[in-house]
KOLGU-4560 file (N, C-alpha, C; in nm, 3 decimals, padded with zeros to 5 digits):
<recs>
<n_xx: 02.204 n_yy: 00.055 n_zz: 04.194 ca_xx: 02.091 ca_yy: 00.008 ca_zz: 04.118 c_xx: 01.969 c_yy: 00.088 c_zz: 04.160 mol: A seq: 1 type: MET>
<n_xx: 01.896 n_yy: 00.136 n_zz: 04.059 ca_xx: 01.777 ca_yy: 00.215 ca_zz: 04.087 c_xx: 01.654 c_yy: 00.127 c_zz: 04.084 mol: A seq: 2 type: HIS>
<n_xx: 01.562 n_yy: 00.153 n_zz: 04.172 ca_xx: 01.437 ca_yy: 00.079 ca_zz: 04.177 c_xx: 01.329 c_yy: 00.164 c_zz: 04.112 mol: A seq: 3 type: ASN>
<n_xx: 01.288 n_yy: 00.125 n_zz: 03.990 ca_xx: 01.185 ca_yy: 00.200 ca_zz: 03.920 c_xx: 01.048 c_yy: 00.145 c_zz: 03.956 mol: A seq: 4 type: LEU>
<n_xx: 00.961 n_yy: 00.230 n_zz: 03.990 ca_xx: 00.826 ca_yy: 00.185 ca_zz: 04.020 c_xx: 00.744 c_yy: 00.184 c_zz: 03.893 mol: A seq: 5 type: SER>
<n_xx: 00.635 n_yy: 00.109 n_zz: 03.894 ca_xx: 00.546 ca_yy: 00.102 ca_zz: 03.778 c_xx: 00.489 c_yy: 00.240 c_zz: 03.747 mol: A seq: 6 type: ALA>
<n_xx: 00.471 n_yy: 00.320 n_zz: 03.849 ca_xx: 00.415 ca_yy: 00.452 ca_zz: 03.830 c_xx: 00.504 c_yy: 00.539 c_zz: 03.744 mol: A seq: 7 type: LYS>
<n_xx: 00.637 n_yy: 00.528 n_zz: 03.760 ca_xx: 00.728 ca_yy: 00.610 ca_zz: 03.683 c_xx: 00.740 c_yy: 00.563 c_zz: 03.539 mol: A seq: 8 type: SER>
<n_xx: 00.704 n_yy: 00.439 n_zz: 03.509 ca_xx: 00.717 ca_yy: 00.385 ca_zz: 03.373 c_xx: 00.598 c_yy: 00.424 c_zz: 03.285 mol: A seq: 9 type: ALA>
<n_xx: 00.487 n_yy: 00.461 n_zz: 03.343 ca_xx: 00.367 ca_yy: 00.497 ca_zz: 03.267 c_xx: 00.355 c_yy: 00.648 c_zz: 03.266 mol: A seq: 10 type: ILE>
<n_xx: 00.344 n_yy: 00.706 n_zz: 03.145 ca_xx: 00.332 ca_yy: 00.851 ca_zz: 03.141 c_xx: 00.204 c_yy: 00.896 c_zz: 03.207 mol: A seq: 11 type: PRO>
<n_xx: 00.208 n_yy: 01.011 n_zz: 03.272 ca_xx: 00.088 ca_yy: 01.059 ca_zz: 03.340 c_xx: -00.022 c_yy: 01.093 c_zz: 03.241 mol: A seq: 12 type: PRO>
<n_xx: -00.146 n_yy: 01.072 n_zz: 03.283 ca_xx: -00.260 ca_yy: 01.106 ca_zz: 03.199 c_xx: -00.274 c_yy: 01.257 c_zz: 03.195 mol: A seq: 13 type: ALA>
<n_xx: -00.323 n_yy: 01.307 n_zz: 03.084 ca_xx: -00.341 ca_yy: 01.451 ca_zz: 03.071 c_xx: -00.458 c_yy: 01.496 c_zz: 03.157 mol: A seq: 14 type: ALA>
<n_xx: -00.445 n_yy: 01.608 n_zz: 03.221 ca_xx: -00.556 ca_yy: 01.660 ca_zz: 03.299 c_xx: -00.676 c_yy: 01.688 c_zz: 03.209 mol: A seq: 15 type: PRO>
<n_xx: -00.794 n_yy: 01.678 n_zz: 03.265 ca_xx: -00.916 ca_yy: 01.703 ca_zz: 03.190 c_xx: -00.914 c_yy: 01.844 c_zz: 03.135 mol: A seq: 16 type: THR>
<n_xx: -00.954 n_yy: 01.856 n_zz: 03.007 ca_xx: -00.960 ca_yy: 01.988 ca_zz: 02.946 c_xx: -00.833 c_yy: 02.027 c_zz: 02.872 mol: A seq: 17 type: GLY>
<n_xx: -00.731 n_yy: 01.941 n_zz: 02.869 ca_xx: -00.610 ca_yy: 01.975 ca_zz: 02.794 c_xx: -00.625 c_yy: 01.925 c_zz: 02.651 mol: A seq: 18 type: THR>
<n_xx: -00.533 n_yy: 01.963 n_zz: 02.565 ca_xx: -00.543 ca_yy: 01.928 ca_zz: 02.424 c_xx: -00.448 c_yy: 01.815 c_zz: 02.386 mol: A seq: 19 type: SER>
<n_xx: -00.416 n_yy: 01.725 n_zz: 02.478 ca_xx: -00.332 ca_yy: 01.611 ca_zz: 02.444 c_xx: -00.406 c_yy: 01.526 c_zz: 02.341 mol: A seq: 20 type: GLN>
<n_xx: -00.333 n_yy: 01.476 n_zz: 02.238 ca_xx: -00.398 ca_yy: 01.409 ca_zz: 02.125 c_xx: -00.474 c_yy: 01.283 c_zz: 02.165 mol: A seq: 21 type: SER>
<n_xx: -00.420 n_yy: 01.204 n_zz: 02.258 ca_xx: -00.492 ca_yy: 01.085 ca_zz: 02.302 c_xx: -00.441 c_yy: 01.041 c_zz: 02.437 mol: A seq: 22 type: SER>
<n_xx: -00.527 n_yy: 00.971 n_zz: 02.508 ca_xx: -00.487 ca_yy: 00.921 ca_zz: 02.638 c_xx: -00.419 c_yy: 00.787 c_zz: 02.620 mol: A seq: 23 type: THR>
<n_xx: -00.356 n_yy: 00.739 n_zz: 02.724 ca_xx: -00.288 ca_yy: 00.610 ca_zz: 02.719 c_xx: -00.385 c_yy: 00.499 c_zz: 02.685 mol: A seq: 24 type: LEU>
<n_xx: -00.504 n_yy: 00.501 n_zz: 02.743 ca_xx: -00.601 ca_yy: 00.395 ca_zz: 02.714 c_xx: -00.646 c_yy: 00.399 c_zz: 02.569 mol: A seq: 25 type: SER>
<n_xx: -00.658 n_yy: 00.518 n_zz: 02.510 ca_xx: -00.696 ca_yy: 00.528 ca_zz: 02.369 c_xx: -00.585 c_yy: 00.473 c_zz: 02.280 mol: A seq: 26 type: GLU>
<n_xx: -00.459 n_yy: 00.504 n_zz: 02.314 ca_xx: -00.346 ca_yy: 00.453 ca_zz: 02.235 c_xx: -00.337 c_yy: 00.302 c_zz: 02.246 mol: A seq: 27 type: ARG>
<n_xx: -00.359 n_yy: 00.246 n_zz: 02.364 ca_xx: -00.357 ca_yy: 00.101 ca_zz: 02.381 c_xx: -00.471 c_yy: 00.036 c_zz: 02.303 mol: A seq: 28 type: LEU>
<n_xx: -00.589 n_yy: 00.098 n_zz: 02.304 ca_xx: -00.702 ca_yy: 00.044 ca_zz: 02.229 c_xx: -00.671 c_yy: 00.042 c_zz: 02.081 mol: A seq: 29 type: LYS>
<n_xx: -00.606 n_yy: 00.146 n_zz: 02.029 ca_xx: -00.569 ca_yy: 00.149 ca_zz: 01.887 c_xx: -00.473 c_yy: 00.036 c_zz: 01.853 mol: A seq: 30 type: ASN>
<n_xx: -00.380 n_yy: 00.006 n_zz: 01.940 ca_xx: -00.286 ca_yy: -00.104 ca_zz: 01.917 c_xx: -00.361 c_yy: -00.237 c_zz: 01.916 mol: A seq: 31 type: VAL>
<n_xx: -00.454 n_yy: -00.255 n_zz: 02.008 ca_xx: -00.530 ca_yy: -00.379 ca_zz: 02.016 c_xx: -00.625 c_yy: -00.394 c_zz: 01.898 mol: A seq: 32 type: LEU>
<n_xx: -00.679 n_yy: -00.283 n_zz: 01.846 ca_xx: -00.770 ca_yy: -00.288 ca_zz: 01.733 c_xx: -00.699 c_yy: -00.318 c_zz: 01.602 mol: A seq: 33 type: ASP>
<n_xx: -00.570 n_yy: -00.288 n_zz: 01.595 ca_xx: -00.493 ca_yy: -00.312 ca_zz: 01.474 c_xx: -00.479 c_yy: -00.463 c_zz: 01.456 mol: A seq: 34 type: ASP>
<n_xx: -00.519 n_yy: -00.516 n_zz: 01.343 ca_xx: -00.522 ca_yy: -00.660 ca_zz: 01.322 c_xx: -00.384 c_yy: -00.723 c_zz: 01.326 mol: A seq: 35 type: LYS>
<n_xx: -00.279 n_yy: -00.647 n_zz: 01.293 ca_xx: -00.147 ca_yy: -00.709 ca_zz: 01.294 c_xx: -00.083 c_yy: -00.704 c_zz: 01.433 mol: A seq: 36 type: ARG>
<n_xx: -00.148 n_yy: -00.643 n_zz: 01.530 ca_xx: -00.095 ca_yy: -00.638 ca_zz: 01.666 c_xx: 00.032 c_yy: -00.555 c_zz: 01.670 mol: A seq: 37 type: GLY>
<n_xx: 00.138 n_yy: -00.614 n_zz: 01.720 ca_xx: 00.263 ca_yy: -00.541 ca_zz: 01.733 c_xx: 00.358 c_yy: -00.568 c_zz: 01.617 mol: A seq: 38 type: VAL>
<n_xx: 00.317 n_yy: -00.650 n_zz: 01.519 ca_xx: 00.402 ca_yy: -00.677 ca_zz: 01.404 c_xx: 00.412 c_yy: -00.553 c_zz: 01.316 mol: A seq: 39 type: GLN>
<n_xx: 00.528 n_yy: -00.532 n_zz: 01.258 ca_xx: 00.548 ca_yy: -00.423 ca_zz: 01.164 c_xx: 00.485 c_yy: -00.460 c_zz: 01.031 mol: A seq: 40 type: LYS>
<n_xx: 00.438 n_yy: -00.360 n_zz: 00.956 ca_xx: 00.379 ca_yy: -00.384 ca_zz: 00.824 c_xx: 00.482 c_yy: -00.445 c_zz: 00.729 mol: A seq: 41 type: ALA>
<n_xx: 00.605 n_yy: -00.397 n_zz: 00.739 ca_xx: 00.714 ca_yy: -00.450 ca_zz: 00.657 c_xx: 00.815 c_yy: -00.512 c_zz: 00.753 mol: A seq: 42 type: VAL>
<n_xx: 00.828 n_yy: -00.645 n_zz: 00.749 ca_xx: 00.922 ca_yy: -00.711 ca_zz: 00.841 c_xx: 01.067 c_yy: -00.678 c_zz: 00.807 mol: A seq: 43 type: PRO>
<n_xx: 01.151 n_yy: -00.676 n_zz: 00.908 ca_xx: 01.293 ca_yy: -00.647 ca_zz: 00.889 c_xx: 01.360 c_yy: -00.759 c_zz: 00.810 mol: A seq: 44 type: ILE>
<n_xx: 01.323 n_yy: -00.882 n_zz: 00.837 ca_xx: 01.385 ca_yy: -00.998 ca_zz: 00.773 c_xx: 01.304 c_yy: -01.043 c_zz: 00.651 mol: A seq: 45 type: ASP>
<n_xx: 01.310 n_yy: -00.964 n_zz: 00.543 ca_xx: 01.231 ca_yy: -00.991 ca_zz: 00.423 c_xx: 01.260 c_yy: -01.127 c_zz: 00.363 mol: A seq: 46 type: LEU>
<n_xx: 01.384 n_yy: -01.173 n_zz: 00.373 ca_xx: 01.421 ca_yy: -01.301 ca_zz: 00.317 c_xx: 01.344 c_yy: -01.418 c_zz: 00.376 mol: A seq: 47 type: GLY>
<n_xx: 01.288 n_yy: -01.397 n_zz: 00.492 ca_xx: 01.208 ca_yy: -01.501 ca_zz: 00.557 c_xx: 01.069 c_yy: -01.512 c_zz: 00.495 mol: A seq: 48 type: ARG>
<n_xx: 01.021 n_yy: -01.403 n_zz: 00.437 ca_xx: 00.884 ca_yy: -01.398 ca_zz: 00.386 c_xx: 00.877 c_yy: -01.390 c_zz: 00.233 mol: A seq: 49 type: TYR>
<n_xx: 00.983 n_yy: -01.342 n_zz: 00.167 ca_xx: 00.986 ca_yy: -01.331 ca_zz: 00.023 c_xx: 01.088 c_yy: -01.431 c_zz: -00.033 mol: A seq: 50 type: LEU>
<n_xx: 01.052 n_yy: -01.496 n_zz: -00.142 ca_xx: 01.147 ca_yy: -01.586 ca_zz: -00.205 c_xx: 01.238 c_yy: -01.506 c_zz: -00.299 mol: A seq: 51 type: ASN>
<n_xx: 01.332 n_yy: -01.574 n_zz: -00.363 ca_xx: 01.429 ca_yy: -01.506 ca_zz: -00.448 c_xx: 01.362 c_yy: -01.434 c_zz: -00.565 mol: A seq: 52 type: GLU>
<n_xx: 01.263 n_yy: -01.497 n_zz: -00.627 ca_xx: 01.192 ca_yy: -01.435 ca_zz: -00.740 c_xx: 01.122 c_yy: -01.307 c_zz: -00.696 mol: A seq: 53 type: SER>
<n_xx: 01.060 n_yy: -01.310 n_zz: -00.580 ca_xx: 00.991 ca_yy: -01.191 ca_zz: -00.529 c_xx: 01.090 c_yy: -01.080 c_zz: -00.494 mol: A seq: 54 type: GLN>
<n_xx: 01.203 n_yy: -01.116 n_zz: -00.435 ca_xx: 01.304 ca_yy: -01.016 ca_zz: -00.400 c_xx: 01.360 c_yy: -00.949 c_zz: -00.525 mol: A seq: 55 type: LEU>
<n_xx: 01.388 n_yy: -01.028 n_zz: -00.630 ca_xx: 01.439 ca_yy: -00.972 ca_zz: -00.755 c_xx: 01.334 c_yy: -00.883 c_zz: -00.821 mol: A seq: 56 type: LEU>
<n_xx: 01.209 n_yy: -00.928 n_zz: -00.823 ca_xx: 01.101 ca_yy: -00.849 ca_zz: -00.882 c_xx: 01.080 c_yy: -00.719 c_zz: -00.804 mol: A seq: 57 type: ALA>
<n_xx: 01.086 n_yy: -00.725 n_zz: -00.673 ca_xx: 01.069 ca_yy: -00.605 ca_zz: -00.590 c_xx: 01.178 c_yy: -00.504 c_zz: -00.622 mol: A seq: 58 type: LEU>
<n_xx: 01.301 n_yy: -00.551 n_zz: -00.632 ca_xx: 01.413 ca_yy: -00.461 ca_zz: -00.664 c_xx: 01.391 c_yy: -00.394 c_zz: -00.800 mol: A seq: 59 type: HIS>
<n_xx: 01.343 n_yy: -00.471 n_zz: -00.896 ca_xx: 01.314 ca_yy: -00.417 ca_zz: -01.029 c_xx: 01.199 c_yy: -00.316 c_zz: -01.024 mol: A seq: 60 type: SER>
<n_xx: 01.093 n_yy: -00.349 n_zz: -00.952 ca_xx: 00.977 ca_yy: -00.261 ca_zz: -00.942 c_xx: 01.011 c_yy: -00.128 c_zz: -00.876 mol: A seq: 61 type: LEU>
<n_xx: 01.103 n_yy: -00.130 n_zz: -00.780 ca_xx: 01.141 ca_yy: -00.007 ca_zz: -00.711 c_xx: 01.198 c_yy: 00.095 c_zz: -00.810 mol: A seq: 62 type: GLU>
<n_xx: 01.258 n_yy: 00.048 n_zz: -00.918 ca_xx: 01.309 ca_yy: 00.138 ca_zz: -01.022 c_xx: 01.199 c_yy: 00.209 c_zz: -01.099 mol: A seq: 63 type: GLY>
<n_xx: 01.076 n_yy: 00.157 n_zz: -01.091 ca_xx: 00.962 ca_yy: 00.216 ca_zz: -01.160 c_xx: 00.868 c_yy: 00.289 c_zz: -01.063 mol: A seq: 64 type: PHE>
<n_xx: 00.914 n_yy: 00.315 n_zz: -00.941 ca_xx: 00.834 ca_yy: 00.391 ca_zz: -00.846 c_xx: 00.748 c_yy: 00.308 c_zz: -00.752 mol: A seq: 65 type: GLY>
<n_xx: 00.752 n_yy: 00.175 n_zz: -00.764 ca_xx: 00.675 ca_yy: 00.089 ca_zz: -00.674 c_xx: 00.752 c_yy: 00.071 c_zz: -00.544 mol: A seq: 66 type: TRP>
<n_xx: 00.680 n_yy: 00.043 n_zz: -00.438 ca_xx: 00.745 ca_yy: 00.017 ca_zz: -00.309 c_xx: 00.668 c_yy: -00.091 c_zz: -00.234 mol: A seq: 67 type: GLN>
<n_xx: 00.739 n_yy: -00.159 n_zz: -00.146 ca_xx: 00.676 ca_yy: -00.261 ca_zz: -00.063 c_xx: 00.588 c_yy: -00.192 c_zz: 00.040 mol: A seq: 68 type: LEU>
<n_xx: 00.459 n_yy: -00.225 n_zz: 00.040 ca_xx: 00.365 ca_yy: -00.164 ca_zz: 00.135 c_xx: 00.358 c_yy: -00.244 c_zz: 00.264 mol: A seq: 69 type: SER>
<n_xx: 00.330 n_yy: -00.374 n_zz: 00.250 ca_xx: 00.321 ca_yy: -00.460 ca_zz: 00.368 c_xx: 00.325 c_yy: -00.605 c_zz: 00.325 mol: A seq: 70 type: PHE>
<n_xx: 00.346 n_yy: -00.690 n_zz: 00.423 ca_xx: 00.345 ca_yy: -00.834 ca_zz: 00.401 c_xx: 00.242 c_yy: -00.893 c_zz: 00.496 mol: A seq: 71 type: VAL>
<n_xx: 00.137 n_yy: -00.950 n_zz: 00.441 ca_xx: 00.039 ca_yy: -01.020 ca_zz: 00.525 c_xx: 00.098 c_yy: -01.155 c_zz: 00.560 mol: A seq: 72 type: ARG>
<n_xx: 00.092 n_yy: -01.188 n_zz: 00.687 ca_xx: 00.151 ca_yy: -01.313 ca_zz: 00.735 c_xx: 00.048 c_yy: -01.395 c_zz: 00.811 mol: A seq: 73 type: ARG>
<n_xx: -00.051 n_yy: -01.450 n_zz: 00.740 ca_xx: -00.153 ca_yy: -01.529 ca_zz: 00.810 c_xx: -00.094 c_yy: -01.660 c_zz: 00.862 mol: A seq: 74 type: PRO>
<n_xx: -00.148 n_yy: -01.706 n_zz: 00.974 ca_xx: -00.100 ca_yy: -01.832 ca_zz: 01.032 c_xx: -00.128 c_yy: -01.948 c_zz: 00.938 mol: A seq: 75 type: LEU>
<n_xx: -00.031 n_yy: -02.035 n_zz: 00.924 ca_xx: -00.042 ca_yy: -02.160 ca_zz: 00.849 c_xx: -00.076 c_yy: -02.140 c_zz: 00.701 mol: A seq: 76 type: PHE>
<n_xx: -00.048 n_yy: -02.021 n_zz: 00.648 ca_xx: -00.072 ca_yy: -01.992 ca_zz: 00.507 c_xx: 00.047 c_yy: -01.916 c_zz: 00.452 mol: A seq: 77 type: MET>
<n_xx: 00.066 n_yy: -01.919 n_zz: 00.320 ca_xx: 00.177 ca_yy: -01.843 ca_zz: 00.261 c_xx: 00.158 c_yy: -01.693 c_zz: 00.281 mol: A seq: 78 type: PRO>
<n_xx: 00.267 n_yy: -01.622 n_zz: 00.288 ca_xx: 00.263 ca_yy: -01.477 ca_zz: 00.301 c_xx: 00.209 c_yy: -01.413 c_zz: 00.174 mol: A seq: 79 type: SER>
<n_xx: 00.147 n_yy: -01.297 n_zz: 00.188 ca_xx: 00.098 ca_yy: -01.220 ca_zz: 00.075 c_xx: 00.175 c_yy: -01.089 c_zz: 00.074 mol: A seq: 80 type: VAL>
<n_xx: 00.249 n_yy: -01.066 n_zz: -00.035 ca_xx: 00.335 ca_yy: -00.948 ca_zz: -00.047 c_xx: 00.260 c_yy: -00.842 c_zz: -00.127 mol: A seq: 81 type: VAL>
<n_xx: 00.239 n_yy: -00.725 n_zz: -00.067 ca_xx: 00.164 ca_yy: -00.618 ca_zz: -00.132 c_xx: 00.257 c_yy: -00.502 c_zz: -00.160 mol: A seq: 82 type: VAL>
<n_xx: 00.258 n_yy: -00.459 n_zz: -00.286 ca_xx: 00.337 ca_yy: -00.344 ca_zz: -00.329 c_xx: 00.241 c_yy: -00.233 c_zz: -00.372 mol: A seq: 83 type: VAL>
<n_xx: 00.291 n_yy: -00.112 n_zz: -00.373 ca_xx: 00.207 ca_yy: 00.000 ca_zz: -00.414 c_xx: 00.286 c_yy: 00.097 c_zz: -00.499 mol: A seq: 84 type: SER>
<n_xx: 00.212 n_yy: 00.169 n_zz: -00.581 ca_xx: 00.269 ca_yy: 00.276 ca_zz: -00.661 c_xx: 00.196 c_yy: 00.403 c_zz: -00.621 mol: A seq: 85 type: ASN>
<n_xx: 00.256 n_yy: 00.483 n_zz: -00.534 ca_xx: 00.187 ca_yy: 00.602 ca_zz: -00.483 c_xx: 00.151 c_yy: 00.703 c_zz: -00.592 mol: A seq: 86 type: PRO>
<n_xx: 00.231 n_yy: 00.710 n_zz: -00.698 ca_xx: 00.202 ca_yy: 00.806 ca_zz: -00.805 c_xx: 00.073 c_yy: 00.770 c_zz: -00.878 mol: A seq: 87 type: GLU>
<n_xx: 00.047 n_yy: 00.641 n_zz: -00.896 ca_xx: -00.073 ca_yy: 00.596 ca_zz: -00.966 c_xx: -00.183 c_yy: 00.553 c_zz: -00.870 mol: A seq: 88 type: ALA>
<n_xx: -00.158 n_yy: 00.563 n_zz: -00.741 ca_xx: -00.254 ca_yy: 00.522 ca_zz: -00.639 c_xx: -00.301 c_yy: 00.378 c_zz: -00.664 mol: A seq: 89 type: ASN>
<n_xx: -00.205 n_yy: 00.288 n_zz: -00.685 ca_xx: -00.234 ca_yy: 00.148 ca_zz: -00.714 c_xx: -00.171 c_yy: 00.057 c_zz: -00.610 mol: A seq: 90 type: GLN>
<n_xx: -00.238 n_yy: -00.054 n_zz: -00.585 ca_xx: -00.183 ca_yy: -00.162 ca_zz: -00.504 c_xx: -00.184 c_yy: -00.289 c_zz: -00.588 mol: A seq: 91 type: HIS>
<n_xx: -00.087 n_yy: -00.376 n_zz: -00.562 ca_xx: -00.080 ca_yy: -00.502 ca_zz: -00.634 c_xx: -00.018 c_yy: -00.606 c_zz: -00.543 mol: A seq: 92 type: ALA>
<n_xx: -00.039 n_yy: -00.733 n_zz: -00.579 ca_xx: 00.021 ca_yy: -00.843 ca_zz: -00.505 c_xx: 00.140 c_yy: -00.894 c_zz: -00.586 mol: A seq: 93 type: VAL>
<n_xx: 00.252 n_yy: -00.910 n_zz: -00.519 ca_xx: 00.371 ca_yy: -00.967 ca_zz: -00.579 c_xx: 00.363 c_yy: -01.118 c_zz: -00.560 mol: A seq: 94 type: LEU>
<n_xx: 00.332 n_yy: -01.190 n_zz: -00.668 ca_xx: 00.309 ca_yy: -01.333 ca_zz: -00.662 c_xx: 00.440 c_yy: -01.409 c_zz: -00.636 mol: A seq: 95 type: GLU>
<n_xx: 00.429 n_yy: -01.536 n_zz: -00.601 ca_xx: 00.546 ca_yy: -01.617 ca_zz: -00.568 c_xx: 00.644 c_yy: -01.631 c_zz: -00.684 mol: A seq: 96 type: GLU>
<n_xx: 00.594 n_yy: -01.625 n_zz: -00.808 ca_xx: 00.683 ca_yy: -01.636 ca_zz: -00.924 c_xx: 00.745 c_yy: -01.502 c_zz: -00.964 mol: A seq: 97 type: ASP>
<n_xx: 00.715 n_yy: -01.395 n_zz: -00.888 ca_xx: 00.770 ca_yy: -01.264 ca_zz: -00.916 c_xx: 00.682 c_yy: -01.178 c_zz: -01.004 mol: A seq: 98 type: GLY>
<n_xx: 00.570 n_yy: -01.232 n_zz: -01.051 ca_xx: 00.479 ca_yy: -01.152 ca_zz: -01.133 c_xx: 00.398 c_yy: -01.058 c_zz: -01.045 mol: A seq: 99 type: SER>
<n_xx: 00.344 n_yy: -00.953 n_zz: -01.109 ca_xx: 00.266 ca_yy: -00.853 ca_zz: -01.038 c_xx: 00.120 c_yy: -00.871 c_zz: -01.073 mol: A seq: 100 type: VAL>
<n_xx: 00.038 n_yy: -00.893 n_zz: -00.973 ca_xx: -00.106 ca_yy: -00.911 ca_zz: -00.991 c_xx: -00.173 c_yy: -00.778 c_zz: -00.958 mol: A seq: 101 type: ASN>
<n_xx: -00.215 n_yy: -00.706 n_zz: -01.063 ca_xx: -00.277 ca_yy: -00.575 ca_zz: -01.044 c_xx: -00.424 c_yy: -00.584 c_zz: -01.003 mol: A seq: 102 type: LEU>
<n_xx: -00.482 n_yy: -00.701 n_zz: -01.013 ca_xx: -00.622 ca_yy: -00.721 ca_zz: -00.973 c_xx: -00.631 c_yy: -00.838 c_zz: -00.876 mol: A seq: 103 type: LYS>
<n_xx: -00.571 n_yy: -00.822 n_zz: -00.758 ca_xx: -00.573 ca_yy: -00.933 ca_zz: -00.661 c_xx: -00.712 c_yy: -00.953 c_zz: -00.601 mol: A seq: 104 type: PRO>
<n_xx: -00.734 n_yy: -01.073 n_zz: -00.552 ca_xx: -00.863 ca_yy: -01.108 ca_zz: -00.493 c_xx: -00.861 c_yy: -01.082 c_zz: -00.342 mol: A seq: 105 type: ALA>
<n_xx: -00.801 n_yy: -00.972 n_zz: -00.300 ca_xx: -00.802 ca_yy: -00.933 ca_zz: -00.159 c_xx: -00.851 c_yy: -00.790 c_zz: -00.146 mol: A seq: 106 type: ILE>
<n_xx: -00.901 n_yy: -00.756 n_zz: -00.029 ca_xx: -00.948 ca_yy: -00.621 ca_zz: -00.004 c_xx: -00.845 c_yy: -00.547 c_zz: 00.080 mol: A seq: 107 type: GLU>
<n_xx: -00.830 n_yy: -00.419 n_zz: 00.053 ca_xx: -00.736 ca_yy: -00.336 ca_zz: 00.127 c_xx: -00.811 c_yy: -00.238 c_zz: 00.216 mol: A seq: 108 type: PHE>
<n_xx: -00.762 n_yy: -00.221 n_zz: 00.337 ca_xx: -00.816 ca_yy: -00.118 ca_zz: 00.426 c_xx: -00.746 c_yy: 00.012 c_zz: 00.393 mol: A seq: 109 type: ARG>
<n_xx: -00.814 n_yy: 00.121 n_zz: 00.408 ca_xx: -00.750 ca_yy: 00.251 ca_zz: 00.382 c_xx: -00.739 c_yy: 00.328 c_zz: 00.509 mol: A seq: 110 type: HIS>
</recs>
């Protein structure tokens, strides 16, 4: 059994004057600043967040170039499913009944 020290688990900081893209503290700050924390934008278990109507609509939309962008999962509130069409540079909300709301009342960060 090997005894790993904490020092070996953390990558070394780049020496001053090097062109490393970011330091460990900068990367950690970016993770903390991200509002979703460590959650993925698209959860692996979609069936937990999308109902049957939304899943069927999503499958249909994918045939027209739309894709699932992210699922907002606010505490104690229903999930908000956001789809996008990269060709048309559009975002929309996939409503609970499977309809597509092209003018949702939410703001998107870019």
